[in-house]
mmJSON file of the N, C-alpha and C atoms, coordinates in Angstrom:
{"data_MODEL":{"atom_site":{
"group_PDB":["ATOM","ATOM","ATOM","ATOM","ATOM","ATOM","ATOM","ATOM","ATOM","ATOM","ATOM","ATOM","ATOM","ATOM","ATOM","ATOM","ATOM","ATOM","ATOM","ATOM","ATOM","ATOM","ATOM","ATOM","ATOM","ATOM","ATOM","ATOM","ATOM","ATOM","ATOM","ATOM","ATOM","ATOM","ATOM","ATOM","ATOM","ATOM","ATOM","ATOM","ATOM","ATOM","ATOM","ATOM","ATOM","ATOM","ATOM","ATOM","ATOM","ATOM","ATOM","ATOM","ATOM","ATOM","ATOM","ATOM","ATOM","ATOM","ATOM","ATOM","ATOM","ATOM","ATOM","ATOM","ATOM","ATOM","ATOM","ATOM","ATOM","ATOM","ATOM","ATOM","ATOM","ATOM","ATOM","ATOM","ATOM","ATOM","ATOM","ATOM","ATOM","ATOM","ATOM","ATOM","ATOM","ATOM","ATOM","ATOM","ATOM","ATOM","ATOM","ATOM","ATOM","ATOM","ATOM","ATOM","ATOM","ATOM","ATOM","ATOM","ATOM","ATOM","ATOM","ATOM","ATOM","ATOM","ATOM","ATOM","ATOM","ATOM","ATOM","ATOM","ATOM","ATOM","ATOM","ATOM","ATOM","ATOM","ATOM","ATOM","ATOM","ATOM","ATOM","ATOM","ATOM","ATOM","ATOM","ATOM","ATOM","ATOM","ATOM","ATOM","ATOM","ATOM","ATOM","ATOM","ATOM","ATOM","ATOM","ATOM","ATOM","ATOM","ATOM","ATOM","ATOM","ATOM","ATOM","ATOM","ATOM","ATOM","ATOM","ATOM","ATOM","ATOM","ATOM","ATOM","ATOM","ATOM","ATOM","ATOM","ATOM","ATOM","ATOM","ATOM","ATOM","ATOM","ATOM","ATOM","ATOM","ATOM","ATOM","ATOM","ATOM","ATOM","ATOM","ATOM","ATOM","ATOM","ATOM","ATOM"],
"id":[1,2,3,4,5,6,7,8,9,10,11,12,13,14,15,16,17,18,19,20,21,22,23,24,25,26,27,28,29,30,31,32,33,34,35,36,37,38,39,40,41,42,43,44,45,46,47,48,49,50,51,52,53,54,55,56,57,58,59,60,61,62,63,64,65,66,67,68,69,70,71,72,73,74,75,76,77,78,79,80,81,82,83,84,85,86,87,88,89,90,91,92,93,94,95,96,97,98,99,100,101,102,103,104,105,106,107,108,109,110,111,112,113,114,115,116,117,118,119,120,121,122,123,124,125,126,127,128,129,130,131,132,133,134,135,136,137,138,139,140,141,142,143,144,145,146,147,148,149,150,151,152,153,154,155,156,157,158,159,160,161,162,163,164,165,166,167,168,169,170,171,172,173,174,175,176,177,178,179,180],
"type_symbol":["N","C","C","N","C","C","N","C","C","N","C","C","N","C","C","N","C","C","N","C","C","N","C","C","N","C","C","N","C","C","N","C","C","N","C","C","N","C","C","N","C","C","N","C","C","N","C","C","N","C","C","N","C","C","N","C","C","N","C","C","N","C","C","N","C","C","N","C","C","N","C","C","N","C","C","N","C","C","N","C","C","N","C","C","N","C","C","N","C","C","N","C","C","N","C","C","N","C","C","N","C","C","N","C","C","N","C","C","N","C","C","N","C","C","N","C","C","N","C","C","N","C","C","N","C","C","N","C","C","N","C","C","N","C","C","N","C","C","N","C","C","N","C","C","N","C","C","N","C","C","N","C","C","N","C","C","N","C","C","N","C","C","N","C","C","N","C","C","N","C","C","N","C","C","N","C","C","N","C","C"],
"label_atom_id":["N","CA","C","N","CA","C","N","CA","C","N","CA","C","N","CA","C","N","CA","C","N","CA","C","N","CA","C","N","CA","C","N","CA","C","N","CA","C","N","CA","C","N","CA","C","N","CA","C","N","CA","C","N","CA","C","N","CA","C","N","CA","C","N","CA","C","N","CA","C","N","CA","C","N","CA","C","N","CA","C","N","CA","C","N","CA","C","N","CA","C","N","CA","C","N","CA","C","N","CA","C","N","CA","C","N","CA","C","N","CA","C","N","CA","C","N","CA","C","N","CA","C","N","CA","C","N","CA","C","N","CA","C","N","CA","C","N","CA","C","N","CA","C","N","CA","C","N","CA","C","N","CA","C","N","CA","C","N","CA","C","N","CA","C","N","CA","C","N","CA","C","N","CA","C","N","CA","C","N","CA","C","N","CA","C","N","CA","C","N","CA","C","N","CA","C","N","CA","C","N","CA","C","N","CA","C","N","CA","C"],
"label_alt_id":[null,null,null,null,null,null,null,null,null,null,null,null,null,null,null,null,null,null,null,null,null,null,null,null,null,null,null,null,null,null,null,null,null,null,null,null,null,null,null,null,null,null,null,null,null,null,null,null,null,null,null,null,null,null,null,null,null,null,null,null,null,null,null,null,null,null,null,null,null,null,null,null,null,null,null,null,null,null,null,null,null,null,null,null,null,null,null,null,null,null,null,null,null,null,null,null,null,null,null,null,null,null,null,null,null,null,null,null,null,null,null,null,null,null,null,null,null,null,null,null,null,null,null,null,null,null,null,null,null,null,null,null,null,null,null,null,null,null,null,null,null,null,null,null,null,null,null,null,null,null,null,null,null,null,null,null,null,null,null,null,null,null,null,null,null,null,null,null,null,null,null,null,null,null,null,null,null,null,null,null],
"label_comp_id":["MET","MET","MET","GLY","GLY","GLY","ASP","ASP","ASP","ASP","ASP","ASP","THR","THR","THR","THR","THR","THR","ILE","ILE","ILE","LYS","LYS","LYS","GLU","GLU","GLU","PRO","PRO","PRO","LEU","LEU","LEU","ASP","ASP","ASP","GLY","GLY","GLY","LYS","LYS","LYS","ARG","ARG","ARG","ILE","ILE","ILE","ASN","ASN","ASN","ILE","ILE","ILE","HIS","HIS","HIS","GLU","GLU","GLU","PRO","PRO","PRO","TYR","TYR","TYR","GLU","GLU","GLU","VAL","VAL","VAL","ASN","ASN","ASN","TYR","TYR","TYR","TRP","TRP","TRP","CYS","CYS","CYS","LYS","LYS","LYS","LYS","LYS","LYS","PHE","PHE","PHE","GLY","GLY","GLY","CYS","CYS","CYS","THR","THR","THR","LYS","LYS","LYS","LYS","LYS","LYS","GLU","GLU","GLU","LEU","LEU","LEU","GLU","GLU","GLU","GLU","GLU","GLU","ALA","ALA","ALA","VAL","VAL","VAL","ALA","ALA","ALA","ALA","ALA","ALA","VAL","VAL","VAL","GLY","GLY","GLY","THR","THR","THR","SER","SER","SER","SER","SER","SER","LYS","LYS","LYS","LYS","LYS","LYS","VAL","VAL","VAL","GLU","GLU","GLU","GLU","GLU","GLU","HIS","HIS","HIS","LEU","LEU","LEU","LYS","LYS","LYS","ASN","ASN","ASN","ASN","ASN","ASN","LYS","LYS","LYS"],
"label_asym_id":["A","A","A","A","A","A","A","A","A","A","A","A","A","A","A","A","A","A","A","A","A","A","A","A","A","A","A","A","A","A","A","A","A","A","A","A","A","A","A","A","A","A","A","A","A","A","A","A","A","A","A","A","A","A","A","A","A","A","A","A","A","A","A","A","A","A","A","A","A","A","A","A","A","A","A","A","A","A","A","A","A","A","A","A","A","A","A","A","A","A","A","A","A","A","A","A","A","A","A","A","A","A","A","A","A","A","A","A","A","A","A","A","A","A","A","A","A","A","A","A","A","A","A","A","A","A","A","A","A","A","A","A","A","A","A","A","A","A","A","A","A","A","A","A","A","A","A","A","A","A","A","A","A","A","A","A","A","A","A","A","A","A","A","A","A","A","A","A","A","A","A","A","A","A","A","A","A","A","A","A"],
"label_entity_id":["1","1","1","1","1","1","1","1","1","1","1","1","1","1","1","1","1","1","1","1","1","1","1","1","1","1","1","1","1","1","1","1","1","1","1","1","1","1","1","1","1","1","1","1","1","1","1","1","1","1","1","1","1","1","1","1","1","1","1","1","1","1","1","1","1","1","1","1","1","1","1","1","1","1","1","1","1","1","1","1","1","1","1","1","1","1","1","1","1","1","1","1","1","1","1","1","1","1","1","1","1","1","1","1","1","1","1","1","1","1","1","1","1","1","1","1","1","1","1","1","1","1","1","1","1","1","1","1","1","1","1","1","1","1","1","1","1","1","1","1","1","1","1","1","1","1","1","1","1","1","1","1","1","1","1","1","1","1","1","1","1","1","1","1","1","1","1","1","1","1","1","1","1","1","1","1","1","1","1","1"],
"label_seq_id":[1,1,1,2,2,2,3,3,3,4,4,4,5,5,5,6,6,6,7,7,7,8,8,8,9,9,9,10,10,10,11,11,11,12,12,12,13,13,13,14,14,14,15,15,15,16,16,16,17,17,17,18,18,18,19,19,19,20,20,20,21,21,21,22,22,22,23,23,23,24,24,24,25,25,25,26,26,26,27,27,27,28,28,28,29,29,29,30,30,30,31,31,31,32,32,32,33,33,33,34,34,34,35,35,35,36,36,36,37,37,37,38,38,38,39,39,39,40,40,40,41,41,41,42,42,42,43,43,43,44,44,44,45,45,45,46,46,46,47,47,47,48,48,48,49,49,49,50,50,50,51,51,51,52,52,52,53,53,53,54,54,54,55,55,55,56,56,56,57,57,57,58,58,58,59,59,59,60,60,60],
"pdbx_PDB_ins_code":[null,null,null,null,null,null,null,null,null,null,null,null,null,null,null,null,null,null,null,null,null,null,null,null,null,null,null,null,null,null,null,null,null,null,null,null,null,null,null,null,null,null,null,null,null,null,null,null,null,null,null,null,null,null,null,null,null,null,null,null,null,null,null,null,null,null,null,null,null,null,null,null,null,null,null,null,null,null,null,null,null,null,null,null,null,null,null,null,null,null,null,null,null,null,null,null,null,null,null,null,null,null,null,null,null,null,null,null,null,null,null,null,null,null,null,null,null,null,null,null,null,null,null,null,null,null,null,null,null,null,null,null,null,null,null,null,null,null,null,null,null,null,null,null,null,null,null,null,null,null,null,null,null,null,null,null,null,null,null,null,null,null,null,null,null,null,null,null,null,null,null,null,null,null,null,null,null,null,null,null],
"Cartn_x":[21.789,20.954,20.542,20.707,20.304,18.914,18.454,17.157,17.218,16.142,16.057,15.594,16.512,16.165,15.572,15.374,14.747,13.234,12.713,11.268,10.749,9.714,9.183,8.098,7.396,6.322,6.657,6.111,6.369,5.82,6.464,5.97,4.676,4.556,3.35,2.759,1.719,1.111,0.348,0.241,-0.484,0.44,1.73,2.711,3.807,4.3,5.362,6.655,7.682,9.003,9.895,10.08,10.866,12.36,12.754,14.171,14.564,13.599,13.876,13.706,14.794,14.71,13.675,13.548,12.573,11.144,10.906,9.573,9.316,10.306,10.157,9.833,10.557,10.289,8.876,8.46,7.122,6.043,6.144,5.104,5.098,6.257,6.309,5.624,5.875,5.239,3.731,3.329,1.907,1.144,1.745,1.062,1.359,2.299,2.655,3.274,4.197,4.817,6.331,6.997,8.451,8.821,10.089,10.585,10.374,10.656,10.49,9.03,8.11,6.684,6.256,6.762,6.441,6.968,8.212,8.813,8.046,7.639,6.884,5.518,4.881,3.576,3.694,4.719,4.939,5.219,5.98,6.265,4.989,4.072,2.849,1.788,1.625,0.498,0.895,2.177,2.615,2.808,2.995,3.378,2.215,0.997,-0.164,-0.271,-0.257,-0.313,-1.617,-2.702,-3.99,-3.973,-3.442,-3.377,-2.427,-1.309,-0.351,-0.992,-1.695,-2.362,-3.378,-4.189,-5.174,-4.485,-3.416,-2.671,-2.128,-1.542,-0.98,-2.071,-3.218,-4.327,-4.851,-4.929,-5.482,-4.503,-3.239,-2.225,-1.558,-2.183,-1.63,-2.102],
"Cartn_y":[-6.331,-5.252,-5.513,-4.52,-4.646,-4.088,-4.181,-3.622,-2.108,-1.499,-0.041,0.479,1.003,1.471,2.87,3.472,4.788,4.677,3.465,3.265,3.57,4.392,4.791,3.849,3.168,2.262,0.852,-0.149,-1.53,-1.812,-2.716,-3.12,-3.909,-4.687,-5.465,-4.966,-4.169,-3.574,-4.544,-5.791,-6.789,-7.635,-7.552,-8.361,-7.476,-7.845,-7.096,-7.892,-7.262,-7.889,-7.223,-7.89,-7.287,-7.302,-7.848,-7.881,-6.693,-5.831,-4.629,-3.405,-2.701,-1.557,-0.506,-0.214,0.802,0.331,-0.981,-1.493,-1.429,-1.781,-1.699,-0.264,0.696,2.106,2.495,2.067,2.392,1.835,0.546,-0.086,0.443,0.707,1.274,2.63,3.434,4.75,4.6,3.708,3.498,2.993,2.046,1.446,2.147,3.077,3.773,2.833,1.992,1.018,1.062,0.36,0.251,-0.925,-0.992,-2.115,-3.423,-3.416,-4.622,-5.065,-4.119,-4.458,-5.041,-4.459,-4.959,-6.381,-6.607,-7.94,-8.967,-8.589,-9.507,-9.814,-8.809,-9.014,-9.94,-9.739,-10.61,-12.04,-12.188,-13.523,-14.188,-13.384,-13.928,-14.287,-13.441,-13.642,-13.795,-13.691,-13.816,-12.46,-12.466,-11.246,-10.46,-10.906,-10.176,-8.827,-7.743,-6.409,-6.201,-6.773,-6.632,-7.336,-8.555,-9.304,-8.64,-8.124,-7.441,-6.191,-5.434,-4.223,-4.566,-5.591,-6.015,-6.454,-7.214,-7.69,-6.512,-5.543,-4.386,-3.585,-3.417,-2.672,-3.389,-4.704,-5.484,-5.687,-5.393,-5.626,-4.349,-3.227,-1.942,-1.681],
"Cartn_z":[-26.994,-26.509,-25.068,-24.225,-22.84,-22.625,-21.417,-21.087,-21.136,-21.589,-21.665,-20.312,-19.52,-18.176,-18.179,-19.356,-19.417,-19.413,-19.533,-19.53,-18.13,-18.05,-16.752,-16.251,-17.175,-16.797,-17.265,-16.588,-16.995,-18.389,-19.101,-20.411,-20.277,-19.212,-18.942,-17.636,-17.723,-16.54,-15.662,-16.095,-15.315,-14.447,-14.7,-13.973,-13.392,-12.237,-11.574,-11.67,-12.21,-12.303,-11.26,-10.133,-9.048,-9.326,-10.471,-10.844,-11.712,-12.044,-12.839,-11.939,-11.633,-10.718,-11.126,-12.428,-12.831,-12.566,-12.652,-12.338,-10.836,-10.044,-8.588,-8.194,-8.75,-8.455,-8.859,-10.043,-10.541,-9.608,-9.302,-8.492,-7.06,-6.491,-5.138,-5.099,-6.11,-6.177,-6.377,-7.273,-7.571,-6.349,-5.621,-4.479,-3.156,-3.142,-1.909,-0.886,-1.35,-0.455,-0.604,0.285,0.203,-0.701,-1.061,-1.862,-1.109,0.182,0.995,1.019,1.189,1.195,-0.153,-1.241,-2.576,-2.751,-2.362,-2.484,-1.656,-0.453,0.404,-0.196,-0.784,-1.411,-2.618,-3.436,-4.598,-4.128,-3.061,-2.527,-2.014,-1.476,-0.89,-1.929,-2.963,-3.889,-5.348,-5.654,-7.042,-7.701,-9.006,-9.717,-10.308,-10.122,-10.637,-9.933,-10.714,-10.103,-9.342,-9.834,-9.156,-7.796,-7.76,-6.5,-5.512,-6.015,-5.142,-4.555,-5.382,-4.895,-3.809,-4.027,-3.026,-1.739,-1.868,-0.7,0.113,-0.576,0.123,0.828,0.192,0.806,2.041,1.961,3.066,4.212,3.996,5.026,5.512,5.317,5.799,7.201],
"occupancy":[1.0,1.0,1.0,1.0,1.0,1.0,1.0,1.0,1.0,1.0,1.0,1.0,1.0,1.0,1.0,1.0,1.0,1.0,1.0,1.0,1.0,1.0,1.0,1.0,1.0,1.0,1.0,1.0,1.0,1.0,1.0,1.0,1.0,1.0,1.0,1.0,1.0,1.0,1.0,1.0,1.0,1.0,1.0,1.0,1.0,1.0,1.0,1.0,1.0,1.0,1.0,1.0,1.0,1.0,1.0,1.0,1.0,1.0,1.0,1.0,1.0,1.0,1.0,1.0,1.0,1.0,1.0,1.0,1.0,1.0,1.0,1.0,1.0,1.0,1.0,1.0,1.0,1.0,1.0,1.0,1.0,1.0,1.0,1.0,1.0,1.0,1.0,1.0,1.0,1.0,1.0,1.0,1.0,1.0,1.0,1.0,1.0,1.0,1.0,1.0,1.0,1.0,1.0,1.0,1.0,1.0,1.0,1.0,1.0,1.0,1.0,1.0,1.0,1.0,1.0,1.0,1.0,1.0,1.0,1.0,1.0,1.0,1.0,1.0,1.0,1.0,1.0,1.0,1.0,1.0,1.0,1.0,1.0,1.0,1.0,1.0,1.0,1.0,1.0,1.0,1.0,1.0,1.0,1.0,1.0,1.0,1.0,1.0,1.0,1.0,1.0,1.0,1.0,1.0,1.0,1.0,1.0,1.0,1.0,1.0,1.0,1.0,1.0,1.0,1.0,1.0,1.0,1.0,1.0,1.0,1.0,1.0,1.0,1.0,1.0,1.0,1.0,1.0,1.0,1.0],
"B_iso_or_equiv":[0.0,0.0,0.0,0.0,0.0,0.0,0.0,0.0,0.0,0.0,0.0,0.0,0.0,0.0,0.0,0.0,0.0,0.0,0.0,0.0,0.0,0.0,0.0,0.0,0.0,0.0,0.0,0.0,0.0,0.0,0.0,0.0,0.0,0.0,0.0,0.0,0.0,0.0,0.0,0.0,0.0,0.0,0.0,0.0,0.0,0.0,0.0,0.0,0.0,0.0,0.0,0.0,0.0,0.0,0.0,0.0,0.0,0.0,0.0,0.0,0.0,0.0,0.0,0.0,0.0,0.0,0.0,0.0,0.0,0.0,0.0,0.0,0.0,0.0,0.0,0.0,0.0,0.0,0.0,0.0,0.0,0.0,0.0,0.0,0.0,0.0,0.0,0.0,0.0,0.0,0.0,0.0,0.0,0.0,0.0,0.0,0.0,0.0,0.0,0.0,0.0,0.0,0.0,0.0,0.0,0.0,0.0,0.0,0.0,0.0,0.0,0.0,0.0,0.0,0.0,0.0,0.0,0.0,0.0,0.0,0.0,0.0,0.0,0.0,0.0,0.0,0.0,0.0,0.0,0.0,0.0,0.0,0.0,0.0,0.0,0.0,0.0,0.0,0.0,0.0,0.0,0.0,0.0,0.0,0.0,0.0,0.0,0.0,0.0,0.0,0.0,0.0,0.0,0.0,0.0,0.0,0.0,0.0,0.0,0.0,0.0,0.0,0.0,0.0,0.0,0.0,0.0,0.0,0.0,0.0,0.0,0.0,0.0,0.0,0.0,0.0,0.0,0.0,0.0,0.0],
"pdbx_formal_charge":[null,null,null,null,null,null,null,null,null,null,null,null,null,null,null,null,null,null,null,null,null,null,null,null,null,null,null,null,null,null,null,null,null,null,null,null,null,null,null,null,null,null,null,null,null,null,null,null,null,null,null,null,null,null,null,null,null,null,null,null,null,null,null,null,null,null,null,null,null,null,null,null,null,null,null,null,null,null,null,null,null,null,null,null,null,null,null,null,null,null,null,null,null,null,null,null,null,null,null,null,null,null,null,null,null,null,null,null,null,null,null,null,null,null,null,null,null,null,null,null,null,null,null,null,null,null,null,null,null,null,null,null,null,null,null,null,null,null,null,null,null,null,null,null,null,null,null,null,null,null,null,null,null,null,null,null,null,null,null,null,null,null,null,null,null,null,null,null,null,null,null,null,null,null,null,null,null,null,null,null],
"auth_seq_id":[1,1,1,2,2,2,3,3,3,4,4,4,5,5,5,6,6,6,7,7,7,8,8,8,9,9,9,10,10,10,11,11,11,12,12,12,13,13,13,14,14,14,15,15,15,16,16,16,17,17,17,18,18,18,19,19,19,20,20,20,21,21,21,22,22,22,23,23,23,24,24,24,25,25,25,26,26,26,27,27,27,28,28,28,29,29,29,30,30,30,31,31,31,32,32,32,33,33,33,34,34,34,35,35,35,36,36,36,37,37,37,38,38,38,39,39,39,40,40,40,41,41,41,42,42,42,43,43,43,44,44,44,45,45,45,46,46,46,47,47,47,48,48,48,49,49,49,50,50,50,51,51,51,52,52,52,53,53,53,54,54,54,55,55,55,56,56,56,57,57,57,58,58,58,59,59,59,60,60,60],
"auth_comp_id":["MET","MET","MET","GLY","GLY","GLY","ASP","ASP","ASP","ASP","ASP","ASP","THR","THR","THR","THR","THR","THR","ILE","ILE","ILE","LYS","LYS","LYS","GLU","GLU","GLU","PRO","PRO","PRO","LEU","LEU","LEU","ASP","ASP","ASP","GLY","GLY","GLY","LYS","LYS","LYS","ARG","ARG","ARG","ILE","ILE","ILE","ASN","ASN","ASN","ILE","ILE","ILE","HIS","HIS","HIS","GLU","GLU","GLU","PRO","PRO","PRO","TYR","TYR","TYR","GLU","GLU","GLU","VAL","VAL","VAL","ASN","ASN","ASN","TYR","TYR","TYR","TRP","TRP","TRP","CYS","CYS","CYS","LYS","LYS","LYS","LYS","LYS","LYS","PHE","PHE","PHE","GLY","GLY","GLY","CYS","CYS","CYS","THR","THR","THR","LYS","LYS","LYS","LYS","LYS","LYS","GLU","GLU","GLU","LEU","LEU","LEU","GLU","GLU","GLU","GLU","GLU","GLU","ALA","ALA","ALA","VAL","VAL","VAL","ALA","ALA","ALA","ALA","ALA","ALA","VAL","VAL","VAL","GLY","GLY","GLY","THR","THR","THR","SER","SER","SER","SER","SER","SER","LYS","LYS","LYS","LYS","LYS","LYS","VAL","VAL","VAL","GLU","GLU","GLU","GLU","GLU","GLU","HIS","HIS","HIS","LEU","LEU","LEU","LYS","LYS","LYS","ASN","ASN","ASN","ASN","ASN","ASN","LYS","LYS","LYS"],
"auth_asym_id":["A","A","A","A","A","A","A","A","A","A","A","A","A","A","A","A","A","A","A","A","A","A","A","A","A","A","A","A","A","A","A","A","A","A","A","A","A","A","A","A","A","A","A","A","A","A","A","A","A","A","A","A","A","A","A","A","A","A","A","A","A","A","A","A","A","A","A","A","A","A","A","A","A","A","A","A","A","A","A","A","A","A","A","A","A","A","A","A","A","A","A","A","A","A","A","A","A","A","A","A","A","A","A","A","A","A","A","A","A","A","A","A","A","A","A","A","A","A","A","A","A","A","A","A","A","A","A","A","A","A","A","A","A","A","A","A","A","A","A","A","A","A","A","A","A","A","A","A","A","A","A","A","A","A","A","A","A","A","A","A","A","A","A","A","A","A","A","A","A","A","A","A","A","A","A","A","A","A","A","A"],
"auth_atom_id":["N","CA","C","N","CA","C","N","CA","C","N","CA","C","N","CA","C","N","CA","C","N","CA","C","N","CA","C","N","CA","C","N","CA","C","N","CA","C","N","CA","C","N","CA","C","N","CA","C","N","CA","C","N","CA","C","N","CA","C","N","CA","C","N","CA","C","N","CA","C","N","CA","C","N","CA","C","N","CA","C","N","CA","C","N","CA","C","N","CA","C","N","CA","C","N","CA","C","N","CA","C","N","CA","C","N","CA","C","N","CA","C","N","CA","C","N","CA","C","N","CA","C","N","CA","C","N","CA","C","N","CA","C","N","CA","C","N","CA","C","N","CA","C","N","CA","C","N","CA","C","N","CA","C","N","CA","C","N","CA","C","N","CA","C","N","CA","C","N","CA","C","N","CA","C","N","CA","C","N","CA","C","N","CA","C","N","CA","C","N","CA","C","N","CA","C","N","CA","C","N","CA","C","N","CA","C","N","CA","C"],
"pdbx_PDB_model_num":[1,1,1,1,1,1,1,1,1,1,1,1,1,1,1,1,1,1,1,1,1,1,1,1,1,1,1,1,1,1,1,1,1,1,1,1,1,1,1,1,1,1,1,1,1,1,1,1,1,1,1,1,1,1,1,1,1,1,1,1,1,1,1,1,1,1,1,1,1,1,1,1,1,1,1,1,1,1,1,1,1,1,1,1,1,1,1,1,1,1,1,1,1,1,1,1,1,1,1,1,1,1,1,1,1,1,1,1,1,1,1,1,1,1,1,1,1,1,1,1,1,1,1,1,1,1,1,1,1,1,1,1,1,1,1,1,1,1,1,1,1,1,1,1,1,1,1,1,1,1,1,1,1,1,1,1,1,1,1,1,1,1,1,1,1,1,1,1,1,1,1,1,1,1,1,1,1,1,1,1]
}}}
């Protein structure tokens, strides 16, 4: 069984998985950022969606 790419929202709303395209799309839309900005934020603060959101807000 492969991953279900029809899922619109992440299974774990507290963590960001940048290796799943549907999650990247979801989080980019939610945070109003690009894929590159999301990847840089995850690299800087980890996969916590709360920390990534704070990082993106503070670095706009």
